[in-house]
N, C-alpha and C positions, 0 to 999 in steps of 0.2 A: 550473553544475551545480545550484545552488539553484533557478533559474528552471525548469529542465527537470524537476526533482523535483516542483515545485508544479504544473506543467502535467500531468504524468502522474497525479498524485493527483487533480487537478480533473477530468480525463477520466474516471477511474474513478468519481468521485463523481457526475458527470453521468449515467453509465450506470446506476449504482445508483439514483439518484433517478428516472430514467425508468422503470425496472422496478418500483420501489416504487409509483409512481403507477399503473402498469398492474395490479399485484397488488391494490392497495387498491380500485380502481374496477371491476375485471373478474373477480377471483377472490377466493377466501377468502385472507386475508392470512397469509402465512408469511414472516417476514423472512429466515429462513435460505434459503428458495427464492429470494428477491429477490437475496441476496448471491451465490448460486450462479449465477444468470443473469447478474448483473453481471460476475462473474469470467469466465464463458464468453464474454461479449461482448468484454471487454477482451482475452482470450486470442486472439481472432480477429485482433487487430492485432499480436500478439507473434510473434517477438521484436521489440522496439522499442528502438532506440538512444536513450537519454535524453541522453547527451552522448558525447564521444569516449572516455570511460573506462567508462561504465556502460550496461548493456543490461538492460531489463526482459524477463525470460524468460517470466513468466506470473504470474497471480494465482490464489489458491485460497482456499477457505473451509475452515477447520479447526473442529473441535469447540470448544465453549465460546464461541461468538460471536466468532470470530477471522477477520479478513480479512487475508490475507498476500500481500504483493508479493515476488516472488523475482527478485533481480538477480544479474548477473554483472559483476564488475569485469574487463573483457576484456583489459586490458593488464598486470594485476598478479598477482604470486604472493603467497600468504599471508605468506610470510617477509618480504616487502618492505613490508608494510602495518603502520603503527602503529595498532593497533585502538583504543587509548585516544584518540588524536588524532582518528581518524575518528568515534568515538562523540561526542566533545566537539563536533565540528563538526556532525554530522548530527542528533543527538537534539534539540537545542533548535529546529532548523528544522522537524523533523517534528512535534514537539509543538505548536509555534505554529501550524503549518498545520492540523493536525487541530482545534485549539482554535478557530481564528478563521475558517477558510474556510467561507463560507455553503453551498457545495456539499456540505460534509461534515456538515451538520446532521443528516441522516438517520442517519449513523453514530453521532453523539453521542446522538441521541434514543433509539437502540436499544442504547446502551451496548456498542458494538463495540470490541474491542481490535484495533488496526491493527498488524500486524507488518511489518517491513521486513527481509528476510533477504538478506544479501549473501554471495556466494562468489567465489573467485578464478577466474582463467582456466582452472584445472585442475579446477574443481568442488569445491574444498575450502572448507568453511565458514569465513567470515571474521568475520562479526558479525551479530547479530540485534538489532534495536531494536524494542521493544514499546511502543506508545502505548496504554495502558489507560485506562479511564474516570477512574481516580483522578488521572491526569496531565493530562487535558484538561477536567475539570469546573471550573466557576467557583466 
């Protein structure tokens, strides 16, 4: 699961970087537009199974400089999930990846908050992990 999460985040970062370069060199720069285009490009590949338990449903850009990944835990019901344990497992991985992944530099440079929103197989909200600039700055 850890490797798959990093691959998905890296894919999104690559798409975002590509469109940022396009915007910088060929249009007036708007980072929000870059994020929207990156989300649209990523969404063309969705839904995408990250592992046997987790599906990336889509990505979206929210107000206040937030890029959100929306996942479904396809085999789990909310009542069966220990959310504290899940948070303790995922949050350090996600923070470290946002903090150290070179492909995510553009997110860091633009002070983007990365949200990771998980729901169960019935669509019920399970957990949202936000990696804000105060969590990934050095």
